[in-house]
VEXDRENTOR-399150 format. One line per 10 residues: their letters; for each residue x negated, y negated, z of C-alpha. Coordinates in steps of 0.25 Angstrom, whole numbers, plus 2048, in hexadecimal, padded with zeros to 3 digits. Layout:
<atoms>
a	X Y Z  ...
</atoms>
This chain:
<atoms>
xxxxxxxxxx	177 682 DF2  172 675 DEF  17B 669 DF1  17E 662 DE4  179 654 DE3  183 649 DE1  182 63B DDC  186 632 DE7  187 623 DE7  18D 617 DEE
xxxxxxxxxx	195 60D DE7  198 5FF DEC  1A6 5FB DEC  1B0 5F2 DF3  1BD 5F5 DFB  1C9 5F0 DF3  1D3 5EF DFD  1DB 5E3 E03  1D2 5E0 E0F  1C9 5D5 E13
xxxxxxxxxx	1BD 5DE E15  1BA 5E1 E06  1B0 5EC E0A  1A4 5F0 E01  1A5 5FF DFE  19B 60A DFB  1A1 616 DF4  199 623 DF5  19A 62A DE8  196 639 DE5
xxxxxxxxxx	197 63E DD7  1A1 634 DD3  1AA 636 DDF  1AC 62C DEA  1A8 633 DF7  1A9 628 E01  1AC 619 E03  1A5 611 E0D  1A2 602 E11  196 5FC E0B
xxxxxxxxxx	18C 5FA E17  184 5EF E0E  190 5E6 E0D  190 5DD E1A  19F 5DC E1A  1A2 5EB E19  196 5F0 E21  199 5FE E1D  1A6 5FF E24  1B4 602 E1D
xxxxxxxxxx	1C2 603 E22  1C8 611 E23  1D0 60E E17  1C5 60B E0D  1BC 616 E13  1C6 620 E0D  1C5 61A DFF  1C0 627 DF9  1CC 62E DFE  1D5 624 DF8
xxxxxxxxxx	1CE 624 DEB  1CF 634 DE9  1DD 636 DF0  1E4 641 DE9  1F1 637 DE8  1E9 62D DE0  1EF 62A DD2  1E5 62E DC8  1EC 62D DBA  1F7 624 DB5
xxxxxxxxxx	205 627 DB8  213 624 DB2  220 625 DBA  22A 62F DB6  238 62E DBD  23C 624 DC7  234 619 DCF  232 61A DDE  22B 623 DE8  22F 630 DE1
xxxxxxxxxx	22A 62B DD3  223 635 DCA  218 632 DC1  211 639 DB5  203 638 DB0  201 62F DA4  1F4 62B D9C  1ED 61E D9E  1EF 61A D90  1FE 61E D90
xxxxxxxxxx	200 617 D9D  1F9 60A D99  200 60A D8B  20E 60C D92  20C 601 D9C  207 5F7 D92  213 5F9 D89  21C 5F7 D95  215 5EA D99  215 5E5 D8B
xxxxxxxxxx	224 5E7 D8A  226 5E0 D97  21C 5D4 D95  223 5D2 D87  22F 5CE D8F  228 5C6 D9A  21B 5C9 DA0  220 5C4 DAD  228 5D1 DAE  21A 5D8 DB1
xxxxxxxxxx	214 5D6 DBF  207 5DB DC4  207 5DF DD3  1FA 5E1 DDA  1F3 5DD DE7  1E7 5E1 DEF  1E6 5F0 DEC  1D8 5EC DE8  1D2 5DF DEC  1C9 5E0 DE0
xxxxxxxxxx	1C8 5D4 DD6  1C7 5DE DCB  1D0 5E9 DCE  1DA 5DF DD5  1DD 5D4 DCB  1D4 5D2 DBF  1D8 5DB DB3  1E6 5DC DB8  1E8 5CD DBA  1E2 5CB DAB
xxxxxxxxxx	1ED 5D5 DA6  1F8 5CF DAD  1F4 5C1 DAA  1F3 5C5 D9B  200 5CB D9C  207 5BF DA3  20D 5C8 DAD  213 5C2 DBA  209 5BF DC5  209 5C5 DD2
xxxxxxxxxx	208 5BC DDE  1FF 5C4 DE7  204 5C1 DF5  205 5CE DFC  1F9 5CC E06  1F3 5BF E08  1FA 5B3 E01  200 5AC E0D  1F2 5AC E14  1EB 5A8 E07
xxxxxxxxxx	1F4 59C E05  1F2 598 E14  1E3 598 E12  1E5 590 E05  1EE 586 E0C  1E5 584 E18  1D7 587 E14  1D8 587 E05  1D1 594 E03  1D0 5A2 E07
xxxxxxxxxx	1C3 5A0 E0E  1C1 5A3 E1D  1B6 5A8 E27  1AB 5B1 E22  1AF 5BE E28  1A2 5C2 E2E  1A2 5B5 E36  1AC 5BB E3F  1A1 5C2 E46  19C 5B5 E4C
xxxxxxxxxx	1AA 5B0 E50  1AD 5AF E5F  1BC 5B0 E5E  1C3 5B8 E53  1D2 5B7 E51  1D7 5C3 E48  1E4 5BE E43  1EE 5C7 E3C  1E4 5D1 E38  1E1 5E0 E3D
xxxxxxxxxx	1D2 5DE E39  1CE 5EC E3D  1D8 5F2 E33  1D8 5E7 E28  1CB 5DF E29  1C1 5E9 E2F  1B4 5E2 E2C  1B9 5D5 E32  1BB 5DD E3F  1AD 5E1 E3F
xxxxxxxxxx	1A9 5D2 E40  1B4 5CF E4A  1AD 5DB E53  1A0 5D4 E51  1A5 5C7 E56  1AC 5CF E62  19F 5D5 E66  199 5C7 E67  1A4 5C3 E70  1AF 5BE E66
xxxxxxxxxx	1BD 5BE E6B  1C7 5C5 E61  1D6 5C2 E60  1E0 5C9 E57  1ED 5C3 E54  1F6 5CD E4E  205 5D2 E50  1FF 5E1 E51  1F5 5E6 E5B  1EC 5EA E50
xxxxxxxxxx	1DF 5F2 E51  1D8 5E5 E50  1E0 5DE E5B  1DD 5E9 E64  1CE 5E6 E63  1CF 5D7 E64  1CE 5D0 E72  1DC 5CA E70  1E8 5CE E68  1F4 5C5 E66
xxxxxxxxxx	200 5CD E61  207 5C1 E59  215 5C3 E52  214 5C4 E43  214 5B7 E3C  212 5AE E48  203 5AB E46  205 59C E42  20C 599 E4F  201 59F E57
xxxxxxxxxx	1F7 596 E4F  1FF 58A E51  1FF 58D E60  1F0 58F E60  1ED 582 E59  1F6 57B E64  1ED 581 E6F  1E1 57D E67  1E5 56E E67  1E9 56F E76
xxxxxxxxxx	1DC 575 E79  1D4 56A E71  1CE 576 E69  1D0 571 E5B  1C4 56C E53  1C8 55E E4F  1BC 55B E47  1BE 567 E3E  1CD 564 E3D  1CA 555 E39
xxxxxxxxxx	1BF 559 E2F  1C4 565 E28  1D4 567 E2A  1E1 560 E26  1EE 55F E2E  1E9 562 E3C  1F2 558 E43  1FE 55E E3C  1FA 56C E40  1F7 568 E4E
xxxxxxxxxx	205 562 E4F  20C 56F E4B  203 577 E54  206 56F E60  215 574 E5F  210 582 E61  20F 584 E70  20A 592 E76  218 595 E7A  21E 593 E6C
xxxxxxxxxx	213 59B E65  213 5A6 E6F  222 5A8 E6D  221 5A8 E5E  214 5B1 E5D  218 5BB E68  20B 5B7 E70  209 5B2 E7E  205 5A3 E80  1F9 5A9 E87
xxxxxxxxxx	1F5 5B0 E7A  1F6 5A4 E72  1EF 59B E7C  1E4 5A5 E7D  1E2 5A6 E6E  1E2 597 E6D  1D7 596 E78  1CE 5A0 E72  1CF 599 E64  1CD 58C E6B
xxxxxxxxxx	1C1 590 E73  1B9 59B E6C  1B0 596 E61  1AE 59D E54  1BD 5A1 E53  1C0 5A9 E47  1CE 5AE E41  1CF 5BA E38  1DD 5BA E33  1E3 5C3 E29
xxxxxxxxxx	1EF 5C4 E20  1F9 5CA E2A  1FD 5BD E30  201 5B7 E23  20C 5C2 E20  218 5BA E26  220 5AF E21  217 5A4 E27  20A 5AC E24  203 5A1 E1C
xxxxxxxxxx	206 597 E27  200 5A1 E31  1F3 5A2 E29  1F2 593 E28  1F4 592 E37  1E9 59C E3B  1DF 597 E31  1E1 589 E37  1DC 58D E44  1CD 58D E41
xxxxxxxxxx	1CE 57F E3B  1D5 57A E48  1C9 57E E51  1BE 57C E46  1BB 58B E46  1B7 58A E38  1AA 582 E3C  1A4 590 E40  1A1 59B E36  1A7 5A5 E40
xxxxxxxxxx	1B4 59C E42  1C0 59A E3A  1C9 5A4 E33  1CA 5AF E28  1D5 5B4 E20  1CF 5B5 E13  1C2 5B2 E0C  1C7 5B6 DFE  1C6 5A7 DFA  1B7 5A8 DFA
xxxxxxxxxx	1B6 5B0 DEE  1B6 5A9 DE0  1BC 5B4 DD8  1BD 5B1 DCA  1CC 5B4 DC8  1CD 5AD DBB  1C3 5B6 DB4  1C8 5C3 DBB  1D7 5C1 DB9  1D8 5B8 DAD
xxxxxxxxxx	1E4 5AF DB0  1E1 5A8 DA2  1E7 5B5 D9C  1F5 5AF DA0  1F3 5A6 D94  1FD 59C D99  207 5A7 D9E  20E 5A3 DAC  212 5B0 DB3  21C 5B1 DBE
xxxxxxxxxx	217 5B3 DCC  21C 5BF DD4  219 5C0 DE3  214 5CE DE7  21A 5CD DF5  228 5CC DEF  226 5D7 DE4  233 5DD DEA  23C 5D1 DE6  234 5CF DD9
xxxxxxxxxx	237 5DD DD4  245 5DD DD8  249 5CF DD2  254 5D2 DC8  251 5CF DBA  25C 5C4 DB9  255 5BD DC4  247 5BC DBF  240 5B0 DBC  232 5AB DBA
xxxxxxxxxx	230 5AA DC9  236 5B8 DCA  233 5C0 DBE  23A 5CD DBB  22F 5D7 DBD  230 5E3 DB3  222 5E8 DB6  218 5E9 DC1  20A 5ED DC0  205 5F1 DCE
xxxxxxxxxx	1F6 5F2 DD2  1EE 5F1 DDF  1FB 5F1 DE6  207 5F9 DEC  213 5F0 DEC  21E 5FA DEF  216 5FC DFC  20F 5EF E00  219 5E4 DFB  224 5DF E05
xxxxxxxxxx	232 5E4 E05  22E 5F1 DFE  23C 5F6 DFC  23E 5EA DF2  230 5ED DEC  233 5FC DEA  241 5F8 DE4  23A 5EF DDA  230 5F9 DD6  23B 604 DD5
xxxxxxxxxx	241 5FC DC9  241 605 DBD  240 5F9 DB4  233 5F5 DBB  227 5F9 DB4  21C 5FC DBE  20D 600 DBC  205 603 DC9  1F6 604 DC9  1F3 60D DD5
xxxxxxxxxx	1EA 617 DDC  1F6 61F DE3  205 620 DE1  209 615 DEA  217 610 DED  216 606 DE2  210 611 DD8  21D 619 DDB  225 60E DD3  21B 60D DC7
xxxxxxxxxx	21E 611 DB9  20F 613 DB7  204 616 DC2  1F6 613 DBD  1EA 619 DC5  1E0 60E DCA  1D2 610 DCF  1CF 60E DDE  1C3 605 DE2  1B9 610 DE1
xxxxxxxxxx	1BC 611 DD2  1BB 603 DCC  1B3 5F5 DCC  1B8 5EA DD4  1B3 5DD DDB  1B8 5D8 DE9  1B9 5CC DF1  1BE 5CC E00  1C7 5C4 E08  1C0 5C7 E15
xxxxxxxxxx	1B1 5C5 E12  1A9 5BE E07  1A3 5C9 DFE  1A6 5CD DF0  1A5 5DC DEE  1A4 5E5 DE2  1AB 5F3 DE0  1A4 5FD DD7  1AB 609 DD2  1A6 615 DDA
xxxxxxxxxx	1AD 620 DD2  1B3 621 DC5  1C3 61F DC5  1C9 62B DCB  1D3 633 DC1  1D8 629 DB7  1D9 61D DC0  1D4 60F DBA  1D1 602 DC0  1DC 5F8 DC0
xxxxxxxxxx	1D4 5EF DB7  1D3 5FA DAC  1E2 5FD DAD  1E5 5EF DAA  1DA 5EF D9F  1E1 5FA D99  1EF 5F4 D9A  1EA 5E7 D94  1E4 5EE D88  1F2 5F5 D87
xxxxxxxxxx	1F9 5E8 D88  1F0 5E2 D7C  1E8 5D8 D85  1DC 5D7 D7E  1D4 5CC D86  1C6 5D0 D89  1C8 5CE D98  1D1 5DB D98  1C4 5E3 D93  1BB 5DE D9F
xxxxxxxxxx	1B7 5E9 DA8  1B7 5EA DB7  1A8 5E7 DB9  1AA 5DA DB1  1B6 5D6 DB9  1AE 5D8 DC6  1A3 5CF DC1  1AE 5C5 DBC  1B3 5C3 DCA  1A8 5BA DCF
xxxxxxxxxx	19F 5B8 DC3  1A3 5A9 DC0  1A6 5A6 DCF  19A 5AC DD6  18E 5AB DCD  185 5AE DD8  18A 5BC DDB  182 5C6 DD3  18B 5D0 DCE  180 5DB DCD
xxxxxxxxxx	17D 5D8 DDC  18B 5DA DDF  18B 5E7 DD8  17F 5EC DE0  182 5E7 DED  192 5E8 DED  195 5DA DF3  191 5CC DF2  192 5C2 DFE  198 5B4 DFB
xxxxxxxxxx	190 5A9 E00  19A 5A2 E09  19A 598 E14  19A 59E E22  1A3 593 E27  1AB 58F E1B  1B3 584 E22  1A9 57E E2C  1AA 571 E26  1B8 572 E20
xxxxxxxxxx	1B7 575 E11  1C5 57B E10  1CA 57E E02  1D7 576 E04  1DA 569 DFC  1D6 561 E08  1C9 56A E0A  1CE 56B E18  1D5 575 E20  1E4 572 E1E
xxxxxxxxxx	1EC 573 E2A  1F6 56B E22  1F7 56F E14  1FC 565 E0A  1FE 56F DFF  208 577 E08  20F 56A E0B  210 567 DFC  216 574 DFA  221 571 E05
xxxxxxxxxx	21B 57A E0F  216 577 E1D  208 572 E1C  204 576 E2A  203 585 E2F  210 588 E36  216 594 E3D  221 59A E34  229 5A5 E3A  22B 5B2 E33
xxxxxxxxxx	236 5B5 E2A  23B 5C0 E32  23C 5BF E41  23F 5CA E4B  24E 5CA E4C  254 5C9 E5A  261 5D0 E55  258 5DD E55  25A 5DF E46  24B 5DD E42
xxxxxxxxxx	244 5DA E4F  236 5DF E4C  22B 5D8 E44  223 5E1 E3B  215 5DF E35  20E 5E9 E2C  1FF 5E7 E2C  1F5 5F1 E25  1F3 5FE E2B  1E4 600 E2F
xxxxxxxxxx	1E2 60B E25  1EA 605 E19  1E9 5F9 E10  1F7 5F5 E0D  1FC 601 E05  1EE 606 E01  1E8 613 E08  1F6 616 E0D  1F7 623 E05  1E9 628 E08
xxxxxxxxxx	1EA 634 E12  1DE 631 E1A  1E3 623 E1D  1F1 628 E20  1EC 630 E2B  1E5 624 E32  1F2 61C E31  1FC 625 E38  1FF 62C E2B  20C 625 E29
xxxxxxxxxx	213 618 E2A  216 612 E38  219 606 E3F  214 600 E4D  21E 5FC E57  21D 5F7 E65  221 600 E70  22C 5F6 E75  232 5F5 E67  231 604 E65
xxxxxxxxxx	238 607 E73  243 5FD E70  246 605 E63  244 613 E69  238 616 E60  22D 61F E64  220 623 E5E  226 62F E57  231 627 E51  234 624 E43
xxxxxxxxxx	239 616 E41  240 60D E37  23B 5FF E35  245 5F7 E2E  24B 5E9 E2A  254 5E4 E1F  249 5E7 E14  247 5F6 E17  244 601 E20  237 608 E23
xxxxxxxxxx	236 616 E2A  229 619 E31  222 61E E3E  21F 615 E4A  214 613 E53  217 60C E60  20C 603 E64  209 5F6 E6B  201 5F2 E5E  20E 5EC E5A
xxxxxxxxxx	213 5E1 E62  221 5E1 E67  22B 5DD E5C  221 5E1 E51  220 5EE E49  213 5F1 E40  214 5F9 E34  205 5FC E30  201 5FE E22  208 5FE E15
xxxxxxxxxx	20C 60C E13  211 610 E05  221 611 E05  220 620 E02  219 622 E0F  225 61D E17  22F 626 E1D  23A 61F E16  232 61B E09  22F 60D E0E
xxxxxxxxxx	223 606 E14  222 5FA E1D  224 5F0 E12  233 5F5 E11  235 5EB E1C  22C 5DF E18  232 5D3 E10  22F 5CB E04  230 5BE E0B  223 5B6 E09
xxxxxxxxxx	219 5AE E11  21A 59F E13  210 59D E08  208 5A6 DFF  214 5AE DFC  20F 5B9 E04  217 5C5 E0A  21C 5C5 E18  219 5D4 E1C  218 5D0 E2B
xxxxxxxxxx	224 5C7 E2C  22E 5D3 E2D  238 5D7 E38  23E 5E5 E39  245 5EF E43  240 5FD E46  249 609 E4A  245 617 E4D  249 621 E43  250 62E E46
xxx	247 63A E42  252 63F E38  255 631 E32
</atoms>
């Protein structure tokens, strides 16, 4: 028999997930079906390479557990909730009717809840923002990932602009601080390896001996939340070694003498005791930073998830200014480059639709408390929430203190709509689940916080089943609500064009469509001659804005809220970094990913701590504190330093042995500034579970 001919094509796209790499994708399509997703070899940053997660994107798109029609709940909310199919027309009609009723009382009773389920400018916050602005709903303070670090950059440097990531390939010293790059920043790791091949020294600072730490020349296993203390001791050593760049300091910084006075109090011995390191480790690190030119720091958001997280980031990004590392393109630091992109949010999100309304502000990191505020205690600052519209997020799994979050979503009087691909923990509590498209099925435009390219995403296939893009769902809701402004009729390709049409007139959109990416023209060494975007136009060791707010104007070490207790009640620190094959709670339910991640939740514990508790590798354990209890398996490993347990990945609660996940144990306490969560500022105890318990 002759083989039937098939129509095959490759469609350019962009990875939508919360990762600095923002890869350009090529989707192979045959007869309308996506066959394979691979990295675009023509895009220099992607270079044809994808992580294990995204390379399985077709498996996720066509997973038989995917929700492909609107669903309406019948019966009780929760993990055993039952749903029945409903037509799109009926679902939109009933949701709009309910929202109209609530908004007639007070639109602040309605809260959108979303984050980075997609980083796209269109399917993220465009039509949805227009909808909620017109409605006058409460605003969501989107803090759950990066707000402390973001504020730190703004207070010190004035913008989220750092080194060009490709310049790390020319660095002679690379300090990877609070980042498992192999897992969460794969394409940066390529540049680090290029530098290493040319003789660069790689140092990793991380409480856990990660895959990245294993491949570096030096690993410093620091205690969680003590990074600022380490920096202050390094600065003291730099002063003593006469390794500072006084000319750069005098020309381009503010507040050096005050910072130096503070740093001189941090002896090697004091910092070693606080950080859990030896004096030799700190001294050697300072010597390397003092003597090796073209020194670069790649820090990530892990180190800002504790009480003093903002100050920790301020401290770390001070180091390149102290030694003048910014003079070289291959020196300095990088946390985020998202400040380089002039996205036209005014046009995309249309805040003018508020028309004078001043909505309340609700912090997404304290959604557990917000949903459990009694109606008698509500105010403008703490509105009583009667409805939550969830999209691009899974708060019941990812928000801290998840017992309280689940309790809030379980309220029978809370009207909840969830736009989703799968029946997540949050979808279990929905009144309506609306099927959303995946990245392979819609238009979008993307920036990056790791590199400096804009990417386009074309739909490779038609929406699967009855799924619709987020934008279309909010268009349908807007029409049903009677919102008749023309902006609610604009289509996704128009929105993609609007993102940069006014702010980047030199970007040819047709070229972007054809090529898939557009490289911004940026300086290789952005701060070689100062030019920081602060009020002083200098790097601000001393920040007058913080002083006026009644806060410490200098970077400071702030101890964690939760210290390991000597009475033995909660003696172990706990961190919960991403698993290599998950991205927060995304991909957790995909069978092929499960198998590469131990197939079930577990914690890592040091052999010493395991031995003291009679725990073996076959044990089931209970991890607990005053907030909750989490049952899981255990891996005994020296990846975890003594006194630390590591819970990798945000598994859905329904995957937990007792219906909980690691966030059962984290708190709703917030960071020093930025109102961010303190996921890594947490203490617990661990005990072995009897098999029949």
